[in-house]
Each structure stands twice: as structure tokens, then as C-alpha cells.
N, CA and C atoms as an extended XYZ file, in Angstrom:
432
Properties=species:S:1:pos:R:3:atomname:S:1:resname:S:1:resid:I:1 pbc="F F F"
N        45.876      146.583      196.233 N   MET     1
C        46.590      146.951      197.461 CA  MET     1
C        47.505      148.058      197.177 C   MET     1
N        47.435      149.141      197.850 N   THR     2
C        48.311      150.232      197.702 CA  THR     2
C        49.386      150.236      198.803 C   THR     2
N        50.601      150.345      198.364 N   LEU     3
C        51.721      150.305      199.254 CA  LEU     3
C        51.973      151.704      199.763 C   LEU     3
N        52.294      151.863      201.061 N   TYR     4
C        52.467      153.179      201.636 CA  TYR     4
C        53.876      153.217      202.156 C   TYR     4
N        54.643      154.249      201.740 N   PHE     5
C        55.953      154.496      202.215 CA  PHE     5
C        55.962      155.823      202.978 C   PHE     5
N        56.508      155.883      204.146 N   PRO     6
C        56.578      157.070      204.926 CA  PRO     6
C        57.240      158.136      204.224 C   PRO     6
N        56.794      159.447      204.269 N   PRO     7
C        57.400      160.521      203.513 CA  PRO     7
C        58.877      160.775      203.988 C   PRO     7
N        59.234      160.312      205.132 N   ASP     8
C        60.688      160.625      205.637 CA  ASP     8
C        61.633      159.506      205.337 C   ASP     8
N        61.307      158.621      204.488 N   THR     9
C        62.170      157.424      204.175 CA  THR     9
C        63.562      157.876      203.786 C   THR     9
N        63.688      158.933      202.958 N   LYS    10
C        64.990      159.387      202.525 CA  LYS    10
C        65.803      159.946      203.716 C   LYS    10
N        65.133      160.644      204.565 N   ASN    11
C        65.845      161.182      205.761 CA  ASN    11
C        66.240      160.170      206.716 C   ASN    11
N        65.547      159.127      206.837 N   THR    12
C        65.976      157.920      207.642 CA  THR    12
C        67.163      157.301      207.116 C   THR    12
N        67.153      157.016      205.812 N   ILE    13
C        68.349      156.419      205.103 CA  ILE    13
C        69.540      157.336      205.277 C   ILE    13
N        69.310      158.597      205.024 N   ASP    14
C        70.488      159.527      205.238 CA  ASP    14
C        71.082      159.551      206.603 C   ASP    14
N        70.195      159.537      207.565 N   ALA    15
C        70.580      159.512      208.964 CA  ALA    15
C        71.432      158.303      209.302 C   ALA    15
N        70.977      157.114      208.770 N   MET    16
C        71.778      155.870      209.029 CA  MET    16
C        73.077      155.953      208.379 C   MET    16
N        73.167      156.559      207.139 N   ARG    17
C        74.453      156.660      206.416 CA  ARG    17
C        75.353      157.576      207.213 C   ARG    17
N        74.864      158.606      207.738 N   GLN    18
C        75.705      159.565      208.583 CA  GLN    18
C        76.168      158.855      209.835 C   GLN    18
N        75.450      157.994      210.403 N   ALA    19
C        75.812      157.354      211.741 CA  ALA    19
C        76.814      156.296      211.405 C   ALA    19
N        76.683      155.437      210.434 N   ILE    20
C        77.568      154.255      210.234 CA  ILE    20
C        78.360      154.375      208.938 C   ILE    20
N        78.319      155.438      208.226 N   GLY    21
C        78.979      155.509      206.910 CA  GLY    21
C        80.477      155.662      206.989 C   GLY    21
N        81.117      155.365      205.864 N   ARG    22
C        82.513      155.485      205.696 CA  ARG    22
C        82.839      156.395      204.476 C   ARG    22
N        83.961      156.960      204.501 N   ASN    23
C        84.384      157.773      203.330 CA  ASN    23
C        85.054      156.923      202.208 C   ASN    23
N        84.543      157.190      201.038 N   ALA    24
C        85.107      156.505      199.845 CA  ALA    24
C        85.669      157.706      198.949 C   ALA    24
N        86.831      157.449      198.414 N   THR    25
C        87.431      158.460      197.488 CA  THR    25
C        87.314      157.936      196.046 C   THR    25
N        86.589      158.715      195.244 N   PHE    26
C        86.353      158.398      193.864 CA  PHE    26
C        87.572      159.074      193.006 C   PHE    26
N        88.251      158.265      192.341 N   TYR    27
C        89.342      158.829      191.564 CA  TYR    27
C        89.049      158.804      190.109 C   TYR    27
N        89.390      159.946      189.472 N   SER    28
C        89.187      159.942      187.948 CA  SER    28
C        90.469      160.659      187.388 C   SER    28
N        90.815      160.238      186.186 N   ARG    29
C        91.941      160.707      185.531 CA  ARG    29
C        91.679      162.021      184.765 C   ARG    29
N        92.602      162.988      185.048 N   ILE    30
C        92.487      164.289      184.275 CA  ILE    30
C        93.669      164.426      183.352 C   ILE    30
N        93.357      164.817      182.181 N   GLU    31
C        94.364      164.952      181.116 CA  GLU    31
C        94.572      166.446      180.813 C   GLU    31
N        95.770      166.916      180.949 N   ILE    32
C        96.064      168.349      180.754 CA  ILE    32
C        97.132      168.452      179.589 C   ILE    32
N        96.924      169.372      178.723 N   VAL    33
C        97.864      169.552      177.608 CA  VAL    33
C        99.106      170.108      178.192 C   VAL    33
N       100.205      169.517      177.837 N   CYS    34
C       101.601      169.918      178.224 CA  CYS    34
C       101.809      171.446      178.093 C   CYS    34
N       102.110      172.170      179.106 N   PRO    35
C       102.330      173.669      178.917 CA  PRO    35
C       103.739      173.990      178.239 C   PRO    35
N       104.625      172.990      178.274 N   THR    36
C       105.961      173.216      177.643 CA  THR    36
C       106.028      173.096      176.260 C   THR    36
N       105.420      171.980      175.736 N   CYS    37
C       105.557      171.680      174.271 CA  CYS    37
C       104.194      171.801      173.476 C   CYS    37
N       103.153      171.456      174.114 N   GLY    38
C       101.855      171.568      173.429 CA  GLY    38
C       101.597      170.369      172.450 C   GLY    38
N       100.454      170.501      171.731 N   ILE    39
C        99.974      169.493      170.913 CA  ILE    39
C        99.887      170.032      169.427 C   ILE    39
N       100.348      169.199      168.492 N   ASP    40
C       100.069      169.528      167.162 CA  ASP    40
C        98.658      169.350      166.778 C   ASP    40
N        97.980      170.376      166.271 N   PRO    41
C        96.536      170.216      165.984 CA  PRO    41
C        96.121      169.272      164.849 C   PRO    41
N        97.108      168.977      163.949 N   LEU    42
C        96.766      168.042      162.931 CA  LEU    42
C        97.009      166.621      163.284 C   LEU    42
N        98.076      166.274      163.941 N   SER    43
C        98.374      164.923      164.296 CA  SER    43
C        97.933      164.508      165.628 C   SER    43
N        97.717      165.505      166.519 N   GLY    44
C        97.328      165.176      167.970 CA  GLY    44
C        98.545      164.703      168.773 C   GLY    44
N        99.687      164.771      168.259 N   GLN    45
C       100.963      164.394      168.967 CA  GLN    45
C       101.657      165.562      169.639 C   GLN    45
N       102.558      165.279      170.557 N   ALA    46
C       103.343      166.349      171.068 CA  ALA    46
C       104.190      166.990      170.134 C   ALA    46
N       104.455      168.347      170.271 N   LEU    47
C       105.320      169.063      169.305 CA  LEU    47
C       106.772      168.729      169.596 C   LEU    47
N       107.174      168.306      170.764 N   ASN    48
C       108.505      167.988      171.122 CA  ASN    48
C       108.530      166.582      171.752 C   ASN    48
N       109.038      165.644      170.950 N   SER    49
C       109.071      164.214      171.440 CA  SER    49
C       110.075      163.970      172.581 C   SER    49
N       110.911      164.953      172.799 N   PHE    50
C       111.885      164.837      173.916 CA  PHE    50
C       111.547      165.903      174.998 C   PHE    50
N       110.359      166.284      175.208 N   CYS    51
C       109.929      167.324      176.200 CA  CYS    51
C       110.286      166.740      177.565 C   CYS    51
N       110.953      167.429      178.380 N   PRO    52
C       111.326      166.959      179.751 CA  PRO    52
C       110.048      166.969      180.702 C   PRO    52
N       109.013      167.723      180.331 N   THR    53
C       107.829      167.831      181.255 CA  THR    53
C       106.898      166.688      180.975 C   THR    53
N       106.558      166.343      179.760 N   CYS    54
C       105.587      165.218      179.518 CA  CYS    54
C       106.186      164.057      178.922 C   CYS    54
N       107.501      163.939      178.701 N   SER    55
C       108.178      162.873      178.153 CA  SER    55
C       107.807      162.541      176.767 C   SER    55
N       107.405      163.562      175.975 N   GLY    56
C       106.969      163.442      174.650 CA  GLY    56
C       105.584      162.915      174.445 C   GLY    56
N       104.735      162.870      175.386 N   LEU    57
C       103.382      162.403      175.328 CA  LEU    57
C       102.389      163.520      174.873 C   LEU    57
N       102.794      164.744      175.200 N   GLY    58
C       101.902      165.857      174.796 CA  GLY    58
C       100.830      166.190      175.881 C   GLY    58
N       100.639      165.308      176.763 N   HIS    59
C        99.672      165.512      177.900 CA  HIS    59
C       100.313      165.114      179.176 C   HIS    59
N        99.827      165.742      180.276 N   ILE    60
C       100.212      165.419      181.617 CA  ILE    60
C        98.956      164.738      182.225 C   ILE    60
N        99.107      163.551      182.799 N   TYR    61
C        97.993      162.841      183.383 CA  TYR    61
C        98.074      162.927      184.974 C   TYR    61
N        96.965      163.174      185.598 N   THR    62
C        96.906      163.328      187.023 CA  THR    62
C        95.688      162.674      187.474 C   THR    62
N        95.584      162.274      188.700 N   MET    63
C        94.326      161.771      189.292 CA  MET    63
C        93.739      162.731      190.217 C   MET    63
N        92.471      162.888      190.162 N   SER    64
C        91.677      163.776      191.001 CA  SER    64
C        90.711      162.873      191.887 C   SER    64
N        90.713      163.241      193.149 N   GLY    65
C        89.831      162.388      194.018 CA  GLY    65
C        88.724      163.228      194.673 C   GLY    65
N        87.544      162.631      194.842 N   THR    66
C        86.518      163.282      195.502 CA  THR    66
C        85.868      162.311      196.555 C   THR    66
N        85.754      162.788      197.762 N   VAL    67
C        85.351      161.967      198.885 CA  VAL    67
C        83.785      162.044      198.990 C   VAL    67
N        83.255      160.816      199.125 N   VAL    68
C        81.738      160.634      199.342 CA  VAL    68
C        81.423      159.779      200.487 C   VAL    68
N        80.488      160.164      201.300 N   LEU    69
C        80.143      159.350      202.459 CA  LEU    69
C        79.173      158.297      202.026 C   LEU    69
N        79.286      157.075      202.426 N   GLY    70
C        78.361      156.025      202.121 CA  GLY    70
C        78.462      154.849      203.029 C   GLY    70
N        77.651      153.827      202.799 N   HIS    71
C        77.646      152.592      203.621 CA  HIS    71
C        78.353      151.481      202.922 C   HIS    71
N        79.318      150.849      203.522 N   VAL    72
C        80.097      149.877      202.953 CA  VAL    72
C        79.669      148.482      203.495 C   VAL    72
N        79.526      147.474      202.638 N   ASN    73
C        79.158      146.146      203.166 CA  ASN    73
C        80.180      145.223      202.455 C   ASN    73
N        81.175      144.669      203.152 N   TYR    74
C        82.149      143.757      202.551 CA  TYR    74
C        81.435      142.383      202.410 C   TYR    74
N        81.491      141.903      201.144 N   GLY    75
C        80.753      140.632      200.768 CA  GLY    75
C        79.319      140.917      200.522 C   GLY    75
N        78.827      140.559      199.366 N   THR    76
C        77.461      140.832      198.993 CA  THR    76
C        76.426      139.949      199.713 C   THR    76
N        76.827      138.947      200.389 N   LEU    77
C        76.060      138.076      201.265 CA  LEU    77
C        75.000      137.229      200.472 C   LEU    77
N        73.972      138.002      199.901 N   ASP    78
C        73.006      137.213      199.201 CA  ASP    78
C        72.874      137.438      197.740 C   ASP    78
N        73.914      138.039      197.124 N   SER    79
C        73.900      138.271      195.674 CA  SER    79
C        74.902      137.261      195.071 C   SER    79
N        74.322      136.182      194.370 N   PHE    80
C        75.196      135.214      193.765 CA  PHE    80
C        74.718      135.154      192.284 C   PHE    80
N        75.710      134.702      191.493 N   ARG    81
C        75.438      134.530      190.059 CA  ARG    81
C        75.633      133.028      189.749 C   ARG    81
N        74.974      132.503      188.807 N   TRP    82
C        75.126      131.151      188.364 CA  TRP    82
C        76.119      131.050      187.282 C   TRP    82
N        76.943      129.984      187.271 N   ALA    83
C        77.801      129.599      186.272 CA  ALA    83
C        77.744      128.141      186.157 C   ALA    83
N        78.450      127.521      185.136 N   SER    84
C        78.343      126.157      184.841 CA  SER    84
C        78.801      125.305      186.052 C   SER    84
N        79.722      125.771      186.887 N   ALA    85
C        80.174      125.035      188.100 CA  ALA    85
C        79.357      125.359      189.299 C   ALA    85
N        78.322      126.119      189.193 N   GLY    86
C        77.551      126.505      190.467 CA  GLY    86
C        77.384      127.939      190.604 C   GLY    86
N        77.293      128.422      191.902 N   GLN    87
C        77.120      129.854      192.115 CA  GLN    87
C        78.441      130.427      192.693 C   GLN    87
N        78.533      131.722      192.335 N   TYR    88
C        79.769      132.473      192.840 CA  TYR    88
C        79.248      133.878      193.240 C   TYR    88
N        79.922      134.490      194.277 N   PRO    89
C        79.469      135.803      194.721 CA  PRO    89
C        79.658      136.857      193.616 C   PRO    89
N        78.737      137.786      193.511 N   GLU    90
C        78.721      138.746      192.491 CA  GLU    90
C        79.843      139.798      192.631 C   GLU    90
N        80.163      140.148      193.841 N   GLY    91
C        81.271      141.248      194.044 CA  GLY    91
C        81.943      140.997      195.405 C   GLY    91
N        82.935      141.831      195.612 N   ASP    92
C        83.696      141.747      196.906 CA  ASP    92
C        83.040      142.604      197.975 C   ASP    92
N        82.318      143.686      197.533 N   ALA    93
C        81.730      144.583      198.473 CA  ALA    93
C        80.621      145.373      197.789 C   ALA    93
N        79.768      146.023      198.474 N   THR    94
C        78.790      146.952      198.050 CA  THR    94
C        79.045      148.234      198.696 C   THR    94
N        78.691      149.378      198.004 N   PHE    95
C        78.844      150.760      198.507 CA  PHE    95
C        77.473      151.510      198.180 C   PHE    95
N        76.868      151.944      199.211 N   GLN    96
C        75.595      152.577      198.998 CA  GLN    96
C        75.729      154.065      199.408 C   GLN    96
N        75.374      154.978      198.475 N   MET    97
C        75.493      156.372      198.741 CA  MET    97
C        74.281      157.180      198.245 C   MET    97
N        74.144      158.384      198.661 N   GLU    98
C        72.983      159.164      198.341 CA  GLU    98
C        72.853      159.418      196.833 C   GLU    98
N        71.691      159.347      196.277 N   TYR    99
C        71.456      159.622      194.889 CA  TYR    99
C        71.320      161.100      194.609 C   TYR    99
N        72.296      161.645      193.792 N   THR   100
C        72.289      163.034      193.366 CA  THR   100
C        72.819      162.950      191.942 C   THR   100
N        72.482      163.935      191.119 N   PRO   101
C        73.068      163.951      189.744 CA  PRO   101
C        74.614      164.084      189.751 C   PRO   101
N        75.127      164.804      190.789 N   GLU   102
C        76.631      164.936      190.914 CA  GLU   102
C        77.190      163.518      191.226 C   GLU   102
N        76.568      162.773      192.072 N   HIS   103
C        77.183      161.533      192.461 CA  HIS   103
C        77.096      160.514      191.231 C   HIS   103
N        75.985      160.589      190.510 N   LEU   104
C        75.776      159.733      189.319 CA  LEU   104
C        76.902      160.007      188.334 C   LEU   104
N        77.165      161.318      188.079 N   THR   105
C        78.250      161.782      187.139 CA  THR   105
C        79.550      161.277      187.674 C   THR   105
N        79.814      161.386      188.941 N   LEU   106
C        81.014      160.911      189.613 CA  LEU   106
C        81.314      159.421      189.355 C   LEU   106
N        80.274      158.688      189.534 N   VAL   107
C        80.365      157.220      189.363 CA  VAL   107
C        80.646      156.891      187.930 C   VAL   107
N        80.036      157.506      186.991 N   GLU   108
C        80.154      157.184      185.592 CA  GLU   108
C        81.489      157.669      185.019 C   GLU   108
N        82.210      158.662      185.681 N   GLY   109
C        83.483      159.148      185.168 CA  GLY   109
C        84.641      158.567      185.965 C   GLY   109
N        84.465      157.731      186.953 N   MET   110
C        85.544      157.368      187.796 CA  MET   110
C        86.416      156.267      187.184 C   MET   110
N        87.652      156.190      187.529 N   ASP   111
C        88.535      155.144      187.148 CA  ASP   111
C        88.551      154.009      188.189 C   ASP   111
N        88.563      154.395      189.461 N   TYR   112
C        88.453      153.400      190.574 CA  TYR   112
C        88.054      154.226      191.829 C   TYR   112
N        87.754      153.434      192.905 N   LEU   113
C        87.457      154.158      194.170 CA  LEU   113
C        88.302      153.387      195.285 C   LEU   113
N        88.581      154.119      196.297 N   ALA   114
C        89.364      153.596      197.496 CA  ALA   114
C        88.476      153.724      198.705 C   ALA   114
N        88.429      152.565      199.439 N   ILE   115
C        87.730      152.520      200.660 CA  ILE   115
C        88.603      151.767      201.584 C   ILE   115
N        88.837      152.244      202.832 N   ASP   116
C        89.687      151.582      203.832 CA  ASP   116
C        91.006      151.072      203.232 C   ASP   116
N        91.695      151.925      202.432 N   ASN   117
C        93.037      151.658      201.853 CA  ASN   117
C        92.871      150.422      200.874 C   ASN   117
N        91.710      150.084      200.321 N   LYS   118
C        91.607      149.086      199.363 CA  LYS   118
C        91.054      149.794      198.033 C   LYS   118
N        91.527      149.258      196.955 N   LYS   119
C        91.207      149.817      195.641 CA  LYS   119
C        90.115      148.963      194.969 C   LYS   119
N        89.061      149.629      194.577 N   PHE   120
C        87.919      148.930      193.984 CA  PHE   120
C        87.524      149.454      192.618 C   PHE   120
N        86.983      148.618      191.782 N   SER   121
C        86.288      149.073      190.545 CA  SER   121
C        84.884      148.533      190.736 C   SER   121
N        83.921      149.176      190.019 N   TYR   122
C        82.534      148.705      190.082 CA  TYR   122
C        82.222      147.944      188.949 C   TYR   122
N        81.370      146.885      189.093 N   THR   123
C        80.832      146.123      188.002 CA  THR   123
C        79.329      146.421      187.649 C   THR   123
N        78.744      146.970      188.606 N   LYS   124
C        77.217      147.161      188.393 CA  LYS   124
C        76.821      148.355      189.309 C   LYS   124
N        75.898      149.177      188.725 N   GLN   125
C        75.313      150.185      189.557 CA  GLN   125
C        73.891      150.056      189.550 C   GLN   125
N        73.282      150.128      190.750 N   ILE   126
C        71.808      149.979      190.994 CA  ILE   126
C        71.334      151.253      191.637 C   ILE   126
N        70.275      151.764      191.010 N   ILE   127
C        69.574      152.957      191.570 CA  ILE   127
C        68.271      152.537      192.227 C   ILE   127
N        68.084      152.896      193.544 N   ARG   128
C        66.998      152.402      194.272 CA  ARG   128
C        66.302      153.650      194.964 C   ARG   128
N        65.041      153.339      195.309 N   GLY   129
C        64.217      154.315      196.049 CA  GLY   129
C        62.803      154.360      195.643 C   GLY   129
N        61.920      154.561      196.490 N   ILE   130
C        60.440      154.670      196.192 CA  ILE   130
C        59.992      155.893      196.998 C   ILE   130
N        59.213      156.727      196.467 N   PRO   131
C        58.671      156.865      195.112 CA  PRO   131
C        59.747      157.387      194.137 C   PRO   131
N        60.790      158.054      194.659 N   THR   132
C        61.818      158.704      193.713 CA  THR   132
C        63.163      158.050      194.130 C   THR   132
N        64.107      158.012      193.261 N   PRO   133
C        65.335      157.459      193.556 CA  PRO   133
C        66.102      158.272      194.636 C   PRO   133
N        66.636      157.582      195.657 N   ASN   134
C        67.255      158.217      196.732 CA  ASN   134
C        68.659      157.644      197.169 C   ASN   134
N        69.066      156.521      196.405 N   ARG   135
C        70.367      155.942      196.737 CA  ARG   135
C        70.949      155.233      195.464 C   ARG   135
N        72.228      155.190      195.421 N   ILE   136
C        72.993      154.465      194.414 CA  ILE   136
C        73.747      153.312      195.193 C   ILE   136
N        73.571      152.141      194.664 N   ILE   137
C        74.344      150.961      195.210 CA  ILE   137
C        75.338      150.511      194.163 C   ILE   137
N        76.570      150.422      194.464 N   LEU   138
C        77.625      149.898      193.668 CA  LEU   138
C        78.117      148.622      194.003 C   LEU   138
N        78.168      147.628      193.032 N   ILE   139
C        78.722      146.303      193.340 CA  ILE   139
C        80.214      146.478      192.961 C   ILE   139
N        81.065      146.199      193.958 N   LEU   140
C        82.474      146.460      193.779 CA  LEU   140
C        83.312      145.167      193.709 C   LEU   140
N        84.412      145.260      192.979 N   VAL   141
C        85.361      144.210      192.876 CA  VAL   141
C        86.750      144.817      193.275 C   VAL   141
N        87.399      144.125      194.177 N   GLU   142
C        88.705      144.579      194.697 CA  GLU   142
C        89.766      144.349      193.591 C   GLU   142
N        90.589      145.377      193.510 N   GLY   143
C        91.694      145.370      192.496 CA  GLY   143
C        93.014      145.312      193.167 C   GLY   143
N        94.066      145.433      192.355 N   GLU   144
C        95.450      145.412      192.892 CA  GLU   144
C        95.793      146.625      193.649 C   GLU   144
């Protein structure tokens, strides 16, 4: 038996995401060498341990955010894991977004993501789509 998938499946999923999607901001940490004191190439430490710009760390750390549109589902509903005491839900939410190489790189390099003023980290990434991948689903756990 041959399964048939309509050729416009990706377009249908993208249209649904546009209609009911929410913005999620993917945050990743950026490390910049301190312009005031710099780094010792041999030790990798700051040249000035009393530097007023970096506090002697040698690097300045900042967060960069990228906004991605996707579908959020709070509570995984049907995804449960087994433990010795029974079943427990796998995550607090799922986030589904379009599959692109840029989005895949963004997911792999992120520290956390924010949706609806809530901070999440992902525990699992699932790539779906037939005949070619067309979406990424993240299983999310809410953080502090």
C-alpha cells in the first residue's frame, strides 16, 4: 500500500502556523573579548584583573535574541514517560516551528527561549515531515 501525501502539505502547515502562531524569542549567549584590557594569549585570562569594564573576567557576556513564529501547546497532553512510580508528563509545553537549517542552528545554539513571558529550555527536539522534513518540534520545560 502506497501512502499519498498532498504536495501542498508544507504550505498548509505554514498557513496554520501563520494564523494561530506565537512569537518565541530564542536567546543565546555571546562572548566578546573586553576592549579595555584584552586577553593574555598564553593563559587565556584578563590582562587586568581590576578592569572596570569586564571586572577582570577578560570577556563581556551579552544575550542575543532571535524571534521565531511557531505553534505553542501548553502541556504535552499525550506524551508521558514511565517511571517506577507510574507515568509523568514529558514536558510543560511543545513548540513547533518551520524546519530550516537556520532554525536548526538556532535551536542547537540557544541557552533558553521565552514564550508569553515564560522562560523555557528544551529537553528534546523532534524533526517531522513527509516526504522531506518541514517542521521542528521542541519539548519544553519551564524554568525560573
